[in-house]
C-alpha positions as CSV (number, residue, x, y, z in Angstrom):
1,M,-17.7,53.4,59.5
2,L,-14.5,53.0,61.2
3,L,-11.6,54.8,59.8
4,P,-8.1,53.3,60.0
5,V,-6.0,55.0,62.5
6,P,-2.6,56.0,61.0
7,L,0.4,54.4,62.7
8,P,3.1,56.8,63.9
9,L,6.0,56.7,61.6
10,S,9.3,55.5,63.1
11,S,11.8,58.2,63.5
12,P,14.8,57.9,61.1
13,A,18.0,56.5,62.6
14,P,20.3,59.1,63.7
15,A,23.1,59.6,61.2
16,L,26.6,58.6,62.3
17,D,29.2,61.1,63.0
18,P,31.2,61.5,59.9
19,M,34.4,60.9,61.9
20,W,33.1,57.6,63.2
21,E,31.8,56.7,59.7
22,F,35.3,57.2,58.4
23,W,37.1,55.2,61.1
24,L,34.6,52.3,60.8
25,D,35.1,52.0,57.1
26,K,38.6,51.5,55.5
27,P,40.7,52.1,58.6
28,L,38.8,49.4,60.5
29,R,39.3,46.9,57.6
30,I,43.0,47.7,57.4
31,L,43.3,47.2,61.1
32,L,41.6,43.9,60.9
33,V,44.0,42.9,58.1
34,L,47.0,43.8,60.2
35,L,45.6,42.0,63.2
36,G,44.8,38.9,61.2
37,A,48.3,38.9,59.6
38,S,50.0,39.3,63.0
39,L,47.8,36.5,64.5
40,L,48.5,34.2,61.6
41,A,52.2,34.8,61.6
42,A,52.3,34.1,65.4
43,V,50.4,30.9,64.9
44,V,52.7,29.8,62.1
45,R,55.8,30.5,64.1
46,L,54.4,28.6,67.1
47,L,53.6,25.5,65.0
48,I,57.0,25.6,63.4
49,R,58.6,26.0,66.8
50,R,56.7,23.0,68.2
51,V,57.6,20.8,65.2
52,T,61.2,21.7,65.2
53,G,61.4,21.3,69.0
54,G,60.1,17.8,68.7
55,I,62.6,17.0,66.0
56,A,65.4,18.4,68.1
57,K,64.5,16.1,71.0
58,G,64.2,13.1,68.8
59,T,67.8,11.8,69.4
60,R,68.9,11.7,73.1
61,S,71.8,10.3,75.0
62,R,71.5,6.6,75.5
63,I,73.4,3.6,76.9
64,V,75.2,1.7,74.2
65,R,77.2,-1.5,74.2
66,R,80.9,-1.0,73.3
67,M,83.7,-3.5,73.0
68,E,86.9,-2.4,74.8
69,R,89.9,-4.6,74.8
70,G,87.9,-7.7,73.9
71,R,85.3,-7.2,76.7
72,P,81.8,-5.6,76.4
73,R,81.2,-2.5,78.3
74,W,78.1,-0.3,78.6
75,V,78.8,3.4,78.3
76,E,76.7,6.5,77.8
77,D,76.6,7.9,74.4
78,A,78.0,11.4,74.2
79,G,74.8,12.8,72.6
80,L,76.6,14.5,69.8
81,A,74.0,13.2,67.3
82,G,71.3,14.9,69.4
83,A,73.2,18.2,69.5
84,R,73.7,18.2,65.7
85,Q,70.0,17.3,65.1
86,S,69.0,20.1,67.4
87,Q,71.1,22.5,65.5
88,R,69.6,21.4,62.2
89,A,66.1,21.6,63.5
90,H,66.5,25.1,64.9
91,T,68.2,26.3,61.7
92,I,65.4,24.9,59.5
93,G,62.8,26.3,61.9
94,S,64.3,29.8,61.6
95,V,64.3,29.6,57.8
96,L,60.7,28.4,57.6
97,S,59.6,31.1,60.1
98,S,61.3,33.8,58.1
99,V,59.7,32.6,54.8
100,G,56.3,32.2,56.4
101,T,56.4,35.7,57.9
102,V,57.5,37.3,54.6
103,V,54.7,35.5,52.6
104,I,52.0,36.4,55.2
105,W,52.9,40.1,55.3
106,A,53.3,40.3,51.6
107,V,49.7,39.1,51.2
108,A,48.6,41.5,53.9
109,L,50.3,44.4,52.1
110,V,48.5,43.6,48.9
111,M,45.2,43.5,50.7
112,I,45.8,46.9,52.3
113,I,46.7,48.4,49.0
114,S,43.4,47.0,47.6
115,E,41.4,48.5,50.5
116,L,42.9,51.9,49.7
117,D,41.2,51.7,46.2
118,Y,44.4,51.4,44.4
119,D,44.4,49.3,41.2
120,I,46.8,46.5,42.1
121,G,46.5,44.8,38.7
122,P,49.4,46.8,37.1
123,V,51.4,46.3,40.3
124,L,50.9,42.6,40.2
125,A,51.8,42.5,36.5
126,S,54.9,44.5,37.1
127,A,55.8,42.3,40.1
128,G,55.4,39.2,37.8
129,I,57.7,40.7,35.2
130,A,60.2,41.7,37.9
131,G,60.1,38.2,39.4
132,V,60.9,36.7,36.0
133,A,63.8,39.1,35.5
134,L,65.1,38.4,39.0
135,S,64.7,34.6,38.5
136,F,67.2,34.9,35.7
137,G,69.5,37.3,37.4
138,A,69.5,35.7,40.8
139,Q,69.8,32.1,39.8
140,S,73.1,31.6,41.6
141,L,71.7,33.3,44.8
142,V,68.6,31.1,44.9
143,K,70.9,28.1,44.2
144,D,73.1,29.1,47.1
145,Y,70.2,29.4,49.5
146,L,68.5,26.1,48.4
147,S,71.9,24.3,48.7
148,G,72.4,25.7,52.1
149,I,69.0,24.6,53.3
150,F,69.5,21.0,52.1
151,M,73.1,20.9,53.5
152,V,71.9,21.8,56.9
153,A,68.8,19.6,56.8
154,E,70.8,16.5,55.6
155,D,73.5,17.1,58.2
156,Q,76.3,17.1,55.6
157,L,78.5,19.3,57.8
158,G,78.4,21.4,60.9
159,I,80.4,23.8,62.9
160,G,83.7,22.2,64.1
161,D,83.7,19.5,61.4
162,V,86.8,18.8,59.4
163,V,85.7,18.7,55.8
164,D,87.0,18.6,52.2
165,L,84.9,20.8,49.9
166,G,87.1,20.3,46.8
167,E,88.9,23.7,46.5
168,A,88.9,24.3,50.3
169,S,89.4,21.9,53.1
170,G,89.7,22.5,56.9
171,T,87.6,23.1,59.9
172,V,84.1,24.5,59.5
173,E,83.7,27.8,61.4
174,S,80.4,29.0,60.2
175,V,77.5,27.4,58.3
176,G,75.1,29.9,56.6
177,L,72.3,29.5,54.1
178,R,74.4,31.2,51.4
179,V,78.1,30.9,52.5
180,T,80.1,28.3,54.5
181,Q,83.3,29.4,56.1
182,V,86.2,26.9,56.3
183,R,89.6,27.6,57.9
184,D,92.4,25.5,56.5
185,V,95.5,24.2,58.4
186,N,97.5,27.3,57.4
187,G,95.0,29.6,59.0
188,T,93.3,30.9,55.8
189,L,89.6,31.4,56.1
190,W,87.8,30.3,53.0
191,H,84.3,31.6,52.1
192,V,82.6,29.0,50.0
193,R,79.3,29.6,48.3
194,N,76.9,26.7,49.1
195,G,75.8,26.5,45.4
196,E,79.4,25.9,44.4
197,I,79.8,22.9,46.7
198,L,79.5,19.8,44.6
199,R,80.7,17.3,47.2
200,V,81.4,17.2,50.9
201,G,84.0,14.9,52.5
202,N,83.3,15.0,56.2
203,Q,86.0,13.5,58.4
204,S,84.1,14.1,61.7
205,Q,81.0,11.9,61.4
206,G,80.7,8.4,62.8
207,W,84.3,7.2,63.0
208,A,87.7,7.7,61.4
209,R,90.6,5.5,60.4
210,C,94.3,6.2,60.2
211,V,96.1,4.3,57.5
212,L,99.9,4.0,57.4
213,D,102.1,2.7,54.6
214,L,105.4,1.4,56.0
215,P,108.2,0.6,53.5
216,V,110.6,-2.0,54.7
217,P,113.7,-3.5,53.0
218,Y,113.0,-5.8,50.1
219,D,114.7,-8.8,51.7
220,T,112.9,-8.5,55.1
221,N,110.9,-11.3,56.5
222,I,107.4,-10.0,55.9
223,E,105.7,-12.4,58.3
224,L,108.0,-11.3,61.1
225,V,107.7,-7.6,60.3
226,T,103.9,-7.9,60.2
227,E,103.8,-9.5,63.6
228,L,106.1,-6.8,65.1
229,I,104.0,-4.0,63.6
230,L,100.8,-5.6,64.8
231,H,102.2,-6.0,68.3
232,E,103.3,-2.4,68.5
233,A,99.9,-1.2,67.2
234,A,98.1,-3.4,69.8
235,L,100.3,-1.9,72.6
236,L,99.1,1.5,71.4
237,R,95.7,0.9,73.0
238,D,97.5,1.1,76.4
239,D,98.9,4.5,75.6
240,P,97.6,7.0,78.2
241,K,97.4,9.8,75.6
242,V,95.8,8.2,72.5
243,G,94.7,4.7,73.7
244,E,91.2,5.9,74.5
245,F,90.7,7.1,70.9
246,I,91.1,3.7,69.4
247,T,87.8,1.9,68.9
248,E,88.8,-1.4,67.4
249,D,91.9,-3.6,67.3
250,P,94.5,-2.5,64.8
251,E,94.8,-4.5,61.5
252,V,97.7,-5.2,59.2
253,W,96.1,-5.3,55.7
254,G,99.2,-6.8,54.1
255,V,101.6,-5.9,51.3
256,E,100.4,-2.8,49.5
257,A,103.3,-2.3,47.0
258,V,106.5,-4.0,45.9
259,T,109.5,-2.3,44.3
260,G,113.1,-3.2,43.7
261,E,114.1,-1.4,46.9
262,S,111.3,-2.0,49.4
263,V,108.1,-3.7,50.3
264,T,105.3,-1.5,51.6
265,V,103.1,-2.9,54.4
266,R,99.8,-1.2,55.2
267,V,98.4,-1.0,58.8
268,A,95.0,0.5,59.7
269,V,93.6,1.6,63.0
270,R,90.0,2.7,63.5
271,T,89.6,5.7,65.8
272,V,87.0,8.2,67.0
273,P,86.5,11.2,64.6
274,L,89.2,13.9,64.4
275,K,91.7,11.8,66.4
276,Q,93.1,9.7,63.6
277,W,96.1,12.1,63.2
278,D,97.1,11.9,66.8
279,V,96.9,8.1,66.7
280,A,98.9,8.0,63.5
281,R,101.7,10.2,65.0
282,A,101.9,8.0,68.0
283,L,101.9,4.8,65.9
284,R,104.7,6.1,63.7
285,L,106.9,6.8,66.7
286,R,106.4,3.4,68.1
287,I,107.1,1.6,64.8
288,K,110.2,3.7,64.3
289,K,111.6,2.7,67.7
290,M,110.7,-0.9,67.0
291,L,112.5,-0.9,63.6
292,D,115.6,0.6,65.3
293,R,115.5,-2.1,67.9
294,E,115.3,-4.8,65.2
295,G,118.0,-3.3,63.1
296,L,115.7,-2.5,60.2
297,H,115.9,0.7,58.3
298,V,113.5,2.3,55.9
299,P,115.1,2.0,52.5
300,L,116.0,5.1,50.5
301,L,113.8,5.0,47.4
302,N,115.1,5.9,43.9
303,Q,118.7,5.6,44.7
304,T,121.2,6.3,41.9
305,L,124.6,4.7,41.7
306,V,127.1,7.3,40.8
307,R,130.3,6.4,39.1
308,Q,133.2,8.2,37.6
309,A,135.9,6.7,35.4
310,D,138.6,9.2,36.1
311,A,138.7,9.7,39.9
312,A,141.5,12.3,39.5
313,A,139.4,14.8,37.7
314,P,138.7,17.5,40.3
315,G,136.3,19.6,38.2
316,P,132.5,19.2,37.9
317,P,131.2,16.4,35.7
318,E,130.3,17.2,32.2
319,T,126.8,16.9,30.9
320,G,125.5,13.4,31.1
321,Q,128.2,12.4,33.7
322,V,127.9,11.9,37.4
323,R,130.5,11.8,40.1
324,A,130.9,9.0,42.7
325,V,131.0,10.2,46.3
326,R,132.2,7.8,49.0
327,R,131.3,8.4,52.5
328,D,132.7,6.4,55.4
329,V,130.1,5.1,57.7
330,P,131.2,4.9,61.4
331,G,131.8,1.3,62.3
332,S,132.2,0.1,58.7
333,D,135.2,-1.8,57.4
334,T,137.7,0.3,55.4
């Protein structure tokens, strides 16, 4: 009878060093969480950078057809739209990168706390209560940031634009996600919260127009004055200083107002952005010289005829009375 031969028992696995056992447990898992969060944040930033980079390059300088002095001319676009689009894309990309990084590391922090055997239930509950409280207390702050993001994304304004924000108007010097800085014509720097901006009037986008209302004497030949004004406005295109800023032929829109003293004629000139004031000043000077040559004078509005029954009375007039003052005009008949 054959007896079974007992097999040799396998030797037990050597026990790990307590030091290695400690480092391969929680510290290793925490390290993996940190590495995963860093890798994920880098991937998110890379994707956002690629997307915003593609958006920034979406609008480039191009050759466009433009009418100058009645003849078509092909010129290269200045590429300002591309620069503004690039600015918007990089701003939005920065905001998204910051938000993504904060969210990723917040989740990683919660996972690390959980790995340390801390009960995060009360912490999350407290965070929820604090979030509700902050949502009520920081409504204006959240509103400012959201408004700033949409203002930049929709290209409502940019640095260097001349804008009207209601209470403040002037040149934009800084566009932030919470505050926009505008410097007015007097040099005052206004800090306007984005959440308080209800409307934006931007005078720097696309094109501009200078509109002048010119009062002429009531008995003036309107057709003749209209032709003279239109002729002077047309000659303004040859002006070496402001002629290049005019994009279309000037227009006389006609009679804008009629009073007992004057007739107001409105003239409009379409210009490039931010140059409408220079064109308006040059056009006023030309029209003033033209009126002087033609012997026309801008009427004095709201004139009052002053009379006094007793011319010998040297004292000041009584209440309700006025005194006549006669002034000899050089060259007039006596």
